[in-house]
N, C-alpha and C positions, 0 to 999 in steps of 0.2 A: 505493498499501498503507500508507504511513506518511507524514506528512510533516508540518514541526516548521517555528511560525511566532514569529521573537521579535516583541518591542518594545521598546520604552524606549530606546533609543539615545540621544544627541544630545548639544549643545555645553551644558558646564559650567566652572565655575569653581571652581578649586582650595578643596582643603577644603569643598567644598559635595558634596550625592548629587544620586544614579539607581537606578532602579530599572525592572529589566531584563525580561524578560517568555517565556517562552517555552514555547507551545499543542501538544502531539500530540495527531495526531485519524489515524482509520482503524483502519489489524487489527491490536489492542491488548489483550492478553490481561491483561498485566503487563509492567511497565517495571523491570531489574533494577537500575540507576545511571542520573541524571541529574548531569549537570554542565554548567561552564560551560567556554571557552575560550576564550583572545587569543592573536592576534597582529599585529604592529607591523610596521609595513614595515623590511622585510631584517631579521626575527629568526624564528626556528622557530616554531610552535605552541604554543603551553607552555596546560598546565592548571592553572584559579585556583581552581573548590571541584568538589567530587562531592560525591553523595549518595546512599547507597544505600534499599533498596526496607527497608530494618532505619531506615535514620537514622543510618550511620554517617557523617559528615561524615570531611570532607578538606579544606584549603586547602595553597593556597602559601604562602609561609616569607611572601613579597612583600605580604598582602592579608590574613593572618591578626590578626585585633583590627580590623580598619576592613570588610570582608565578610565579608555570611551569605550563605547559599543556602538555599533552602526549598523543597519542597516542596508540593502539592495534587494529592492520587493522584486523588481522586473528579475534577481536572477534568484532566488528564494535563496539570498544567504545573508546570512548573520555574521560581524566581524568585529572582535572585540581586540582593539589598538595595548597593549602596554606599557609605558613606559616607567621609563625608573622604576626599576623588577629588586623586589628586593629579598634573602634569603625565604621568608613565613609567607611570600605568592606561592612556594614550590610545595603543589600539587597535582593531582588529576585534575583536568580543566571539561568539560562533557558540557554541547550544548543541547540545547532544547528549544522546542517549540508547541506553541499551546494552538489546536484546532479547534472551530465547534465542536465540543464535543471527545477531542481525545486530544493525548500530550505525546510528544513521544520527543529520547533520546539520541544524542552522538550518543557513538564510541566511546568517545573518550579521548582523549593527547594529554603524553607529560609534559609538564614546565619542569624544569630546574634551575634553581636561581644556582648558583658558586655564590661564594664571598669571598 
């Protein structure tokens, strides 16, 4: 039905930048919300940033001023630009989309920030 493919994860030094992408394909008529979540070892999955179809934004306090979420509706793609990365940003990052009546997750991509 719907699949999400993530890319852009990797290893970066503290203070560096990384850009994640997530492309959705399948039976998609409209997407209400697109967002990014992350999960570090031993921690619960947490919301990082979300963007609604109307362009409304919401960021976790820990990433405000450093991360930027954006979307390309024509390509059904959501991006996460991560700047000034810190070691505590290290986690597996998952994209998520919410359609009317259903939600879908990407496969996850590892982001590791070294000091």
